[in-house]
N, C-alpha and C positions, 0 to 999 in steps of 0.2 A: 844205329849202328847196327850191321846187317849181323840178325842173331843164326842166322840160317838161309840157304842157298835155297829154299825154297821161296824164299819172300821176294827173290829179285826173279828177273824174268833176261835170264844172259844170251846175247842173240849169236847166230856160229861167227858170224866173221864181221869184221870192220863196216861195210859196206851195209850191212843190215842191221845194226847199232844205227848208224847215222841215219838209215831212213825212220828208224822207231824214234829218235829222238827230234828228226826233223817234225813229226807229226803233235808233236808237244806243244800246249795251249799253257798260257798264263792260266797260273795258279794249278795246276796241275804238276803230280806228285814224281818226282825220280831218285832212282841211287845216284849219289855224287861222288868219285873217289877226289876227299881230300888233300890235301897236300903232305900229312902224314900218312899216304894213301890207306886211308880206312875207310868203308863207304858207308856213306851219311845217307839217310834219308830226306830228302828238301825240297822243296815246293819254287815252280818256275815262278821267279817274280816278275822279267818284261825278258824279250827281245830287245835288243839294236843291233845296232850297227857300228866297227871300232875301229881306231886303227890298229894293226901290228904292228907290235915292235921288235927289228931281231938285229944282231950283232952293238957294235960299242964304236960311237955315240950311236945313241938308240936313235934310230932316224925310221920315219913308221914305214913299212913296208906293203903295206895295203887294207882297204876297209875290208872285215868279214862279219858275217852273222856271226852274233854272240849270242848267249843265254846267260841271264845274272841268274841264280838262285839262293834265296834263304835255306839257311846249315845249320841254324841253330837257334833255341828261343830267345838269345838275345837281338836276333837280324844280323849276323854277319852272312858275308855274300860271296858268292865265287860265282865268278863267270868264266864260261866256258867258251 
């Protein structure tokens, strides 16, 4: 959990943030926003291509480059 804003690098816009995320390599650390809207220090476990599902019934929209992070000491994962 972020305790001080100086612990994070916050990019000026979405394009800069995306470009910075693209430079991450496996086993590097980053802050990841959890579903509870808290930021967590996490490690990039791996990258993959995944089907993205939209609408109901859930039909694959397209394949996207994803990053899977380990977000806690119990091994919980977050894929973005």
